[in-house]
N, C-alpha and C positions, 0 to 999 in steps of 0.2 A: 869482324865486329864482335866485341865482347858485350854481352847483354847481362846487366845486373837487375835483380828484382829487389825492391824494398818491401820489407815485411809489414810495414804499417804506413799509413798516410801521415803519421806523426813523425816527421823527419828528425825530431829531437830525441826520439827513443825508438830505434829500429835497427834491424840488421840489414846489410846489403849483401845479397846472395849471388853467387855465380849460378850459371844454368844447371850445374850438377847439385845445387842446393847447399853447397859449401859456403860458410860464412866468410866473406872477404873483408868486410868492414863491420864494425859495431859502433853505433851512435847512441850515447847514453847521457841523459841530463839528470843532475842530482835533484833531490826533492824540492829544495827551495826554487829550483829553476834558474839558478844564476851561473852554472857552469855546465857546458856541454863538452863531452869527451868524444873524439873521433879516434877509433883504434883500428889497427890491422887485425884481422881475424876476430876472435871472440872477445869477451869482456876482460880477459887477462892478457890480451895482445898489446903490442907496443903502441903507446899513445902517439899518434901523429900530430894531433893538435887539440888544444883546449880553448874553447871560446867562453870568455867571461862576460856575462850580461850585467851591466852596472846601472840600469835605470836611466837617470838623468845624465850620468857621466858616459863618456864614450865606451862602447864595448871594446874588449881586447881579445887578441888571439895570440896564443903561444904555440909555436911549432916545436914539438919535442921538448928539449931542455933549454931552448933559446929563451931570451928575455921576451916578455909579452910586448906587443905593439898594438896600437889602435887598429880595429878592424878596417876602418876607413883609410888608413895609410897603406894597407895591403890590398883591399878589395874596393876599388874606386867605383862608386855607383851613383846613379841619378844624374841630374843635370849638372854638367861640368865637374862630375866626380863628387858632388855634394849630396849628402843624404843617402837614403836607401832606395833601392828599386833597380829596374833594368833600363838601359844596359848596365852591366857591372863587369869591370875588367881587373885582371891581375897580370903580373909579369912573371915569366919563368925563362931562365937562360936567355935573356935578352929579347924575348918575343912577348908580345901582348896577346892575351886571350880574353875574349869578351863573350859573356852570356847575353843573349838577346831573346826576346819573345819571337816565336815562330808562328804560333796561333794561340787560341785561348787556353789550351791545355798542354802546350809544348814550349819548352825553352831549349836553347842550344848554345854550345860554345863554339866560337869561331876563332881561328888563329888570325892575327892581323893581316897576314899575307895570303889568305885563302877565302874564297866565297862559299866554300863547302864546310859544314859543321864537322868538328872532330868528336863531338859528343852531343847527345840529344836526351833530354829528360821529358818523359811523358806521364802525365797524371790522367786518370780516367775522369770523365765529367762527373759532377757531384751526384747525379741521379743513379750512378752505378755503384756497385759495392765498393766501399772505401779502399780495400786493399787489392782490388782487382786491377791488374794491368799497370801498376806503378813501376815503370822501368827506366833505367838509365843505360843507354847504348853508347859505348866508347869505341872508336876505331882501334883495331888491334895494333896498329903501328905506334900508338901513343905510349910513350915510356912510363914506367911505374911512378916516378916522382911527379910527373904531370898528371897522371891519373889520380894520384892522391890529392893534388891541389884541386882538381875538378870536383872530387867528392867533398872536400872541405868547404870549398866555395859554395857548392850547392846547398849544404846544410845551412849556411848563413843566409843565403838568398831565399830559400824556402821559409826559414824562420821569419824573415821580414815580410815575405808575401803572405804567409798565413796570418801574421799579426795584422796586416792591412785588411785582409778579408774579414777577420773578426771585428775590426773597427767598423767596417762598412756594414756588416750584419747588425752590429749594436746600434749604429746610427739609423739603419732602416727600421729596426724594431722600435726604437725610441720615437721615430717619426710616425710610425703606424699607431703606436699607443697614444701619442698626442692627438692624432687625427681622430681616433675612436672616442677619446674623452671629449673632444670638441663637438663631435657629430651627434 
């Protein structure tokens, strides 16, 4: 099992470290927040993927120097593959891999032909320190190209999950404010 540690709960701007603290991946989002770059190694490393955020238009993903495609055409998520959320699936070398909720703070990737996860992402509960215990465990037998896709898909999934959490918090705050004004 290879265990990676994320240096921040902001998955759009973090390093993904090996156990020896060596940077394996860097995730960086530009200032406007419309492009996220996932690189091997440090900030000067090879760009594995660029995710373009386009607001009302479909987000895109570009793998290396290939042409961009819609994120939804690569990472199928939500009900019947529509919308964002879990489960979320992608294909690699003819096999389907699916991210699923395991519990409140854990999601995992399952190969289509296996009941056991090949990768598990664990975030600490919100009452603990933000960067304490944010880990991604990937089985050692997983080849590098699949490991890269697991990292890339996690960045998009967590971006969507964090956005939904912020929307829920905003809705809760608005409801609480409305209730206090009425009361």
